[in-house]
C-alpha positions as CSV (number, residue, x, y, z in Angstrom):
1,M,-22.9,17.5,38.1
2,A,-23.0,14.0,36.7
3,D,-20.3,13.5,33.4
4,L,-22.7,13.5,30.5
5,R,-20.4,12.5,28.3
6,P,-21.3,9.3,26.1
7,L,-19.1,5.7,26.9
8,A,-17.6,4.2,24.3
9,S,-17.3,0.4,23.7
10,L,-14.2,-1.9,22.8
11,S,-15.5,-3.7,19.6
12,L,-12.7,-5.9,19.5
13,T,-14.6,-8.3,21.9
14,L,-18.0,-6.5,21.6
15,V,-20.5,-9.1,20.1
16,H,-24.2,-8.1,19.8
17,Y,-26.6,-11.3,20.3
18,N,-30.3,-12.2,21.2
19,P,-29.8,-13.6,24.7
20,L,-33.1,-15.4,24.6
21,D,-31.5,-17.6,22.4
22,P,-29.0,-19.9,23.3
23,I,-27.9,-20.7,19.7
24,S,-27.1,-16.6,19.5
25,Y,-25.3,-17.0,22.8
26,F,-22.9,-19.9,21.3
27,C,-22.2,-17.7,18.7
28,A,-21.3,-15.0,20.3
29,W,-18.4,-17.3,22.3
30,L,-17.3,-18.3,18.6
31,A,-16.9,-14.9,17.7
32,L,-13.7,-14.8,20.1
33,V,-12.4,-17.8,18.5
34,P,-9.6,-15.4,16.6
35,Q,-8.8,-13.4,19.6
36,A,-8.2,-16.4,21.3
37,L,-6.2,-18.0,18.3
38,C,-3.9,-14.9,18.4
39,I,-3.1,-15.7,22.3
40,V,-2.2,-19.5,21.5
41,Y,0.1,-17.9,18.9
42,V,1.6,-15.9,21.0
43,T,2.0,-18.3,23.8
44,L,3.4,-21.3,21.6
45,I,5.9,-18.9,19.8
46,W,7.6,-17.7,22.8
47,S,7.2,-21.4,24.5
48,T,8.9,-23.2,22.0
49,R,10.8,-20.6,20.1
50,E,10.2,-22.9,16.4
51,I,10.3,-20.3,13.3
52,E,7.6,-22.5,11.9
53,I,4.9,-20.9,14.0
54,L,6.4,-17.9,13.8
55,L,6.4,-17.7,9.9
56,M,2.4,-19.2,10.1
57,F,1.4,-16.1,12.6
58,I,3.4,-13.7,10.2
59,G,0.9,-15.0,7.4
60,Q,-1.8,-15.1,9.6
61,M,-1.5,-11.2,10.3
62,A,-0.4,-10.5,6.5
63,C,-4.3,-12.1,5.8
64,E,-5.6,-9.9,7.9
65,A,-4.3,-6.8,6.2
66,V,-5.1,-7.9,3.4
67,N,-8.7,-8.3,5.0
68,F,-8.6,-4.5,6.4
69,A,-7.4,-3.7,2.9
70,L,-10.4,-5.3,0.7
71,K,-13.0,-4.3,3.1
72,R,-12.1,-0.5,2.8
73,S,-11.5,-0.8,-1.2
74,L,-14.7,-2.5,-1.8
75,K,-17.1,-0.9,0.9
76,E,-19.8,-3.5,0.8
77,E,-22.2,-2.8,3.7
78,R,-22.8,-5.4,6.5
79,P,-26.6,-6.7,6.8
80,K,-29.2,-4.1,8.0
81,Q,-29.9,-6.0,11.1
82,M,-26.7,-5.5,12.5
83,H,-26.1,-2.2,14.4
84,G,-22.3,-2.2,14.2
85,K,-19.7,-0.3,12.6
86,G,-17.4,-1.1,9.5
87,Y,-17.7,-2.8,6.3
88,G,-18.9,-6.4,5.9
89,M,-17.0,-7.8,2.6
90,P,-15.2,-10.1,3.0
91,S,-15.6,-11.4,6.7
92,S,-12.8,-11.2,8.7
93,H,-13.9,-13.9,11.0
94,A,-14.7,-16.1,8.3
95,Q,-11.2,-15.2,6.7
96,F,-8.6,-16.0,9.8
97,V,-10.3,-19.2,10.3
98,A,-10.0,-20.8,7.1
99,F,-6.3,-19.4,7.3
100,F,-5.8,-21.2,10.4
101,S,-7.7,-24.2,9.6
102,A,-6.0,-24.7,6.3
103,S,-2.5,-24.0,7.2
104,L,-2.6,-26.5,10.2
105,T,-4.0,-28.7,7.4
106,L,-1.9,-28.1,5.1
107,F,1.2,-28.5,8.1
108,L,-0.3,-32.0,9.0
109,L,-0.6,-33.7,5.7
110,F,2.8,-32.2,4.1
111,R,5.3,-30.6,6.4
112,H,4.8,-32.8,9.2
113,V,7.2,-36.2,9.8
114,P,6.7,-37.8,12.3
115,K,9.4,-39.5,14.4
116,P,9.6,-43.7,14.6
117,P,7.3,-45.4,16.8
118,S,9.2,-46.3,20.3
119,H,8.5,-47.7,23.7
120,S,7.9,-44.1,24.7
121,H,6.2,-42.6,21.8
122,T,3.2,-43.0,19.7
123,P,3.3,-40.4,16.4
124,L,-0.1,-39.4,15.2
125,S,-0.8,-41.8,12.3
126,L,-2.3,-40.7,9.3
127,V,-5.4,-41.1,10.1
128,S,-5.6,-39.2,13.2
129,R,-3.6,-36.5,11.2
130,I,-6.6,-36.5,8.9
131,G,-9.1,-36.3,11.8
132,L,-7.7,-33.6,12.9
133,S,-7.2,-31.3,9.7
134,A,-10.9,-32.2,9.2
135,L,-11.8,-31.0,12.7
136,S,-9.9,-28.2,12.1
137,L,-11.5,-27.1,8.6
138,A,-15.2,-28.3,10.5
139,S,-14.5,-25.8,13.4
140,A,-13.6,-23.1,11.1
141,G,-17.1,-23.5,9.1
142,L,-18.8,-23.9,12.5
143,V,-17.1,-20.1,13.2
144,A,-17.9,-18.8,9.4
145,W,-21.6,-20.0,10.1
146,S,-21.9,-18.0,13.4
147,R,-21.5,-14.8,11.7
148,A,-24.3,-15.3,9.3
149,Y,-26.2,-16.6,12.1
150,L,-25.4,-13.4,14.6
151,N,-26.1,-11.3,11.1
152,Y,-23.1,-9.6,11.0
153,H,-22.6,-10.6,7.5
154,T,-24.2,-11.7,4.2
155,K,-23.5,-15.4,2.9
156,K,-21.6,-14.1,0.2
157,Q,-19.2,-11.9,2.4
158,I,-18.7,-15.0,4.4
159,I,-17.9,-17.1,1.4
160,V,-15.7,-14.8,-0.2
161,G,-14.0,-14.6,3.2
162,F,-13.7,-18.0,3.4
163,E,-12.4,-18.8,0.2
164,G,-9.8,-15.7,0.4
165,G,-8.3,-17.2,3.3
166,L,-7.9,-20.7,2.1
167,V,-6.3,-19.1,-1.2
168,F,-4.0,-17.0,1.4
169,A,-3.2,-19.9,3.3
170,I,-2.0,-22.1,0.2
171,S,0.1,-19.4,-1.1
172,W,1.4,-18.6,2.0
173,F,2.5,-22.1,2.2
174,L,3.9,-22.6,-1.0
175,L,6.1,-19.2,0.0
176,T,7.7,-20.7,3.3
177,V,8.2,-24.3,0.8
178,I,10.2,-22.5,-1.6
179,L,12.0,-19.8,1.4
180,R,12.9,-23.2,3.1
181,R,14.2,-25.2,-0.3
182,N,16.5,-22.2,-1.1
183,G,18.1,-21.9,2.3
184,H,17.0,-18.4,3.2
185,L,15.3,-19.7,6.2
186,E,18.0,-21.3,7.4
187,W,20.1,-17.7,6.7
188,L,17.4,-16.1,8.5
189,L,17.8,-17.9,11.4
190,E,21.5,-17.0,11.9
191,Q,20.9,-13.8,11.9
192,N,21.2,-11.7,15.2
193,A,17.5,-10.7,15.9
194,L,16.8,-14.9,15.8
195,R,19.5,-16.1,17.2
196,L,19.0,-13.3,20.2
197,F,15.1,-14.8,20.4
198,R,16.5,-18.4,20.4
199,M,14.7,-19.2,17.4
200,R,15.0,-22.7,15.8
201,D,13.0,-25.2,13.2
202,M,12.9,-28.5,14.7
203,V,8.9,-28.7,14.8
204,V,9.1,-31.3,12.7
205,E,12.0,-33.1,13.4
206,E,11.5,-33.4,17.6
207,D,8.5,-33.8,19.3
208,L,8.5,-31.1,22.4
209,C,6.8,-32.8,25.2
210,Q,8.7,-36.4,24.4
211,A,12.2,-34.6,24.0
212,G,11.2,-32.8,27.6
213,W,10.1,-36.3,29.0
214,E,13.2,-38.1,27.7
215,K,15.2,-35.3,29.3
216,W,13.6,-35.5,32.5
217,E,13.4,-39.4,32.6
218,S,17.5,-39.3,31.8
219,K,18.1,-37.1,34.4
220,K,16.4,-39.5,37.3
221,F,18.4,-42.2,36.3
222,A,21.9,-40.0,36.2
223,N,20.4,-38.9,39.3
224,S,19.4,-42.7,40.8
225,A,23.1,-43.8,39.3
226,S,24.7,-41.4,41.4
227,E,23.1,-41.9,44.4
228,N,23.9,-45.7,44.2
229,S,27.7,-44.8,43.8
230,R,27.3,-42.6,46.4
231,K,25.9,-45.5,48.7
232,E,28.4,-48.0,47.2
233,P,31.6,-47.3,48.9
234,V,29.6,-46.6,52.2
235,I,28.3,-50.5,52.0
236,R,31.7,-51.5,50.9
237,E,33.0,-50.3,54.3
238,K,30.7,-51.8,56.6
239,V,31.2,-55.2,55.1
240,D,35.1,-54.9,55.0
241,S,34.9,-53.4,58.8
242,G,32.9,-56.7,59.8
243,E,35.0,-58.9,57.9
244,N,37.4,-57.6,59.6
245,R,36.2,-57.8,63.3
246,L,35.4,-61.6,62.4
247,S,39.1,-62.2,61.4
248,L,40.1,-60.8,64.7
249,K,37.7,-63.3,66.7
């Protein structure tokens, strides 16, 4: 006899959309932006070991926890056209991307201190950083709008979620500034757990790509110098040998 038990779906990546509407299909992909950003967070934390990125990710998860609590306290239903589960106030997608874009903007405009230009590195100008910030905020707005287009949230739920993400991002940024100025962050980095994972705080002082490139260039120069130093005695020996043969003649 066939197994008649109903199948379940993984709601983490399940998105309902109108297959006949190209915009709806595009919005369905936008719904996966928070999951993609989480992958980016983890990848950057593991590859750079920067405490700045870890703090931003902790703030992101704390923002999600606040959203989770608000949904279960307000208990406002989603639009009737939506066939999913759960409450809709405030929109978690809108709150997530608002926090991310606002945090990135605050970092680029207030925390990021570019290195002076050099022959091998041109830092981001203020205009570029403003442009990246505007692009980030516009992208967040697009993700938030897509939730209304797919009928997952009402406009009010999206606006409240977006505003909540902005407020939480500003509050979290100010908290990290206080921790850094009071020396608490430096103390935290000296703890065994963070030292074990080689966590550091150099993201505003060092361009990781440039630092790696300069190290590679230095290594090539050192190898070239070492190779030349090994060849020089051989050449000198050949020259001396030739001179000796000429003197004998």
